[in-house]
N, C-alpha and C positions, 0 to 999 in steps of 0.2 A: 137344552140347546146351547152349543158353544158359543162363546163370546166372540165377536168378529174382530176385536182387537186384542192382538196378543203381545205379551211383553217381549222386548228384543232381548234376545240370549247373546251376551257379550262372550267371546272365547275365553275358556279357562286359562288363568295364568298371564293374560296380558295386562300390564299395568295401566292404570288410567289415572286421571286426575292433574292437577297442576305440576306435581313433581314430574310426572312422565313427560308432560309438555316440555318442562324446562330442560330435562335430559335430551329430549328429541331435538330441541332447538340448539343445544350445545353440540350434538352430533353433527347436525347439518352445518353449523358454522364452522367446526373443525373440517369437515369435508370441503366446504368451499374454500377455506384457507389453504388447504392442501392443494387443490386444483389450481388456485391461483399461484401458489408457490411452485408449481410444477409447470407452469406455462413456458412456452419455448423462448420468449423474451424476457424472462425474469432476470437472468443474468445480464442481459443488455441494459436493462433499466436500473438494476442495482448498481452496476459499475458506472454508468453515466450519471445517474443522480446522486450516488454517494461520493463520487470524486468532485462533483460540481458544489454539494453542500460543504464538503471539507474545505475546498478552496476557498469559497466565499466566506464561511465562517472564520477561515485562517487570515483573510484580508481584514476582517473587522477587529479581530484579536491582535493582529500586527499594528493596525492604527492604534489601538488602545494601549498595547503594552509598549509602543516604541516612542511615544510622544515626550516623555520625560528624558529619556535617553538622548533624543535628537536635540531638545532644548538644552541639555547640559553640554552638548558638543557645539552650542551656538548655530544650531541649524534650524530650519522650519519644522515645526511639530509634525507635518505630514511627510517629512522628508523620506523616511523609511517605507512608509505606506505607499508614496508614489513610485518608488522604484520596485516595490512588490507588485504593484499593479500594472507596472510596465512588463514585468516579468511573466505575470500571469495571462496578460494579453497575448504576448509572443508565444507562451506555452499553450494557450488555447487554439491558436493556429497550428501549431505543431500536432496537437492532439486531433484536430479534424483532419489535417492531412495524413497522419499516421492511421486513423480509424478508416480512412477511403482507399488507402493502399491496398494492393492484393498481397496475398502471402509471398508470392515469388519476390515482389520487390523488397519485402521485409528481410528475406533471407539473402538477396543481393546486397543489401545494406551492411550486413554483419561484418563483413571483412573491412570495408572502408572506415567504419566507426572504430573497429577494433584498432586499425593501424593508426587512426588520428588520435584516439585515446592515448595509446601508447607513446606516441610522438609528443603529445602536449604534457604527459606525465613526466618524461624525460627531461623536457624543457623547464619543468618546475625547479630541477637542480642545477640549472645553469646560472651561474652568478651574473646579476644584472637583470635577469628575466623573472626568475621565481621570487616570490614574497613570502615572508613569514607572517603569520596571524595567529596570536595567542600561542606562540611557541612551536606552531606546526608549519613547516615549509612546504605548502601544498597550494599556493595561488599563483596566478599570472595576472598582472595588471594590463587591462584594456585601455588605460588612459582615464585620467580625471578620477571619479570615484567608482568606476565600474572594474570589477575584478572577476576572474573565472577560476573556479576549482576543477581542474580536469579529472580528479579522481572519481567525481560524481558522474561523469560519462563513462568512466570505466566499468560502473555497474551495468549499465545499458548495454555497453559493448560485451561483457562477459555472458549476459543473458542471450543476446542475439546470436553471437558467434558460437557459444556453448550448444545452444539449442540446434542450430544448423549443422554443427559437427556430430552431435549424438544422433540426429535424425538421419544424416546420410550413412553413419555407421549401422544403424539399425536396418535401412534399407539394404545393405549389403550383408546383413547377418553377422556382423563383427563384434557385437556387444557381448557375446558369450566368452570372449577372451579378455583376460584382464588387462593385457597391455594395450588393447583397443579401447578399454574402458577408461584408461588413466592417460594415455598419450594420444594427442598432446594437450588435452583438456586441463590436466593438473599443473604440468610444467608453465603454460601460458598464465593461468590463474595465479600461479606462485610469482611469475614475472610481474604481474600487475600488483599483487601483494607486496613484493620487493620494492617497487617504485613509490607506492603509498608510504611503506614504513620508513624509507629514506627520509621522507618528511615528518616522521613521527606521529602520523594520524592513525592510531590504533583504531578508533571508532569506525572509520570508513573500512578499514582492514577487515574488521569483524563481519561487517554487512557482506563484504565481498566473499568471505569465508562461507557465510550462510548460503549465499547463492551457489556456490561451488557444491556445498554438500546437498542443496536442494536438486540440482541437476543430476548428481550421481544417485540420489534416491529415486528420482523419477525414472532414470535409465535403468533402474534395477540392479545396483550394484550389489554384489554379494556382501553378506554381513561382515565376514572377515577382511574384506577389502575397505568397506566403509569404515570399519573400526580401526584399521590400520591407517588410513588417512586422517581420521579424526584424531588419533593419538599423536601423530607427527604435528599437526596443526595445533593441538593442545600443549604439547611440549614447547614448541616454539613460542606460543603465547605466554606460557608461565616464565620462560627466560626472559622474554621482554618486559614482563611486569616486574619481575624480580630485580631486573637491573636497572629500573627507572624508579628514582625516589617519589617522582610526580605520580606515577600509576600507582605505586604502593599506597600513597596518601589517599588517592581516589578509592582504592579498594577498602581501605580502613574507614572510610566515611559511610559505607552502607549501613543504614539503620541508626546512623548518629541523631542524638536529641539535643545536643550542644555544640554551638559553632565551634568552640576551642575545645578539642578533645585531646588533651595532652599536648604533644608537639605537632599535632596535626590540625590544620584549619579547614574546618567543614562548613564555613559559611554559607556557601551556595547551597549545598544539600540541605542544610538545616532550614534555611530560609524558604527554600521551595516547598518544605513540609508546612512551615508557618502559612504560606500563602494559601495551600490546599485546606488546611484546618480551619482558617479564618472565613472560608467561603460559606460554610454551612450547607444547607439543602438548595437554596436557590441564589446564593452568592451576595455580595455586596452591591452588585448593579454595575452595568457596563461601564467603564471606565473609572471605577470608584477603587481600584486596587490601591493599596498601601505600599505593598513590598516592590513595586516598580519605582517607587521614589527613591532610587539609590540603594535599596536594601538587596535586591535580588539581582545579581550580575546576568547578563544575557536573557533578559526577560522576554524579549521578543524573538529570540532564536531558539536555543536549546531548551529553556525553560518556559516556553510560552504556554505549555499545558498547565503549569503552576498558576500562572496569572489567570487562565481560563477557570480554573478551580476556584480562585478567589473571587472572580467578578460574576460568573456565571453558576458557582456552587457546584454540588454534586449533581444536580440535573444536567448541567452543561457538560461536564466531564463524561458522564455516562453517556450522553448523546453523541460525544466524539468517539467514544469507545464502540459505541453500536455502529456507526458509520464506518469504522474501520473493519468491524466483524462482519458487516455486510459485504464491504469490498473483498475481504479475504474469502469469504464464502462463495462469492460470484466468480472469483478467480479459480477456485478449486472446482467449482462446478464446469467452467469452460475447459480446463484441463482435462477433466475426466470425461466429458461427453464427447470430445472430438475424436476423429479416425486419423488425423493428420499428425504425425509424430513431432514435427517441428512447432506446430501449434501448442501440442500438449507440453513440450519442454519450455518454450518460450513463456506460455501462460503461467505454467508452474514456477518458473524462475522469476517472473514479475512479481508474482503473488508472494513469493518467498522474500523477496527484496523488500517490498513495502511492509508487509505484516512484521518481519524481524526487525526492521528499523523502527516501526511504531511501538513494538514491544521494549526494544532496547531504551529508546527515548522515555517512554512513560514509566518503565520500570526504574530508570535513574531518577526521575522527578518524584517518584513515590518512595525512593530510599531502598528499593529492593535489589537494584543493580548499581554498579559503579558508574559514575558520570563518564560517558564515552565520547561527548562532544558531538553527537549526531543531532541533526533536526528532524523534527515530526513532519513525515512525508506530507506534501500539499498543504501544510499548516503553518510551519514556522517561516520566519523571514529567511530569504536567500534565493536569488536567481539560479545559480548554479545547481543548486539541488531541485527546484522547482522544475526547470525546463525538461532535463531527461525523465523526470517521474511523470510529467505530463504526457509526453511522448510515448512512455510505457503504458499509460492509461489508454492512450489511443489504439496501442496494439491490442490491449485486452478488448476493447470496444469492437476493433476489426474482428478478432477472433470470435467474440460473441455474436456478431452479425453474420459470421460465416458458417454457423451451425446450419444444418439442412431445415430443421424445423424452424428456426429463427428467419432463415431466408424466405420461406414459405409464408411465414406470418407477416414480415415486413412486405412482402409483395402484394399481399391480400388485405392490406389494412382498408378501413374505410376511407373513402376519398373525402377531401375536405371542401368546405364552401358549396356543399350540395351537389357537386359534380359526381356522374355515375361513369363508371368504365363501360366502354362499348363492349356489347357481347357477353357481359357477365352477369351473374344473378345479382339481385338487390335484395335489401331488407333482411327479414330472417333467413331467407333462403341462402342468401351469400353468406351470411354469418355462419351458418350450419356446414356450407360448403368449406369455408376457411378453416373451421375446426377441424373437420375431417381430413382435410389436406395436410395440416400441420401437424395433426397426430400421425398420420402415415410417413410423414417426412421425418418426424422425430424417431419414430420406430425404426425406420431405415438407416438413420444416422447415428444412433446409439449403438454401442459395441455389443 
């Protein structure tokens, strides 16, 4: 008589045991991470959260890095922090306003901002109005200790105006002709560059050139045309560097390990490396920097990343790099998923601006690039740089919210404080409905 209990036969070839369980858990974890990364609001939260964290951490580091400089100038220790906090507060209002503006209003602002930027950049060269700071004639005094650098607003102007111009030409199917690709975008960009270089600020000119190339790349400029414009810009740049002893000295300080390298003084570059090297893994502690005690020039502006490395260590600098990487990824994602040409070009221009400026600043601190005198976006001290950058971040937030799938997800978020929306499903049914509608909106909104 056959036994009533038969052994369970496992399918041949199917792995079992703890190792299979671990592998299966890893697969599930990766799948969940991919789903979370691909959600409609991922870019929105990355831009909002990343920019907020960079700005707040920047305020903390400005307070730490600027105290000694303020005391040496017979000013209160919190002097620079208070000015930066005021600029960040105004910038937060600009960010909120820009994030709530419709795209049509963004496009309508392009020409007034461009005209205002050109006018102010021309005023810089008028004797008695323009000011020279650290050898660069690119400032206008607003009275007292407040100054404005119009070239910072020139970056925002080129992004908005260039995006609107290229979008209009694309709608009229004119981008296939090289003259429409270049004119009037390149001449206006070179006008801005000329006004900047009259003041000797080559660092800002490099950022503006990067924005121009980013717009041309997004517009689908032919390789020959792109290389031709790049060659002209590179030739002009080489001439400007060769004819300036100061720029040649900065170029020779790349990778310097001694403060005095022959006839060239590389004090700032070398002490920036000292600050990073002395931080170790977790740093010497917030406020415990040694280099900021008169050893490192511009500790709270151009070289604030070095003080961050000294006080917060490798962990702090990698965190800053990760935040900028997340911000750059989110900007590229917004530009790649939209159907609106203006949104694509404007988002790409803003992303190019912020990432290029961050790379140039951090590269100079690490000794990989010459010191260009550009601040770290959202992080370094300087209201003139912070205000247009925060407005540009507001643009990215508005573009991320305008994505069809993001709009659907935002419209169907769970109500707060226990209130339920009339006529709509609730609980698990409502969540499943939201997911289906957001997925449908994403599918129809993607290219």
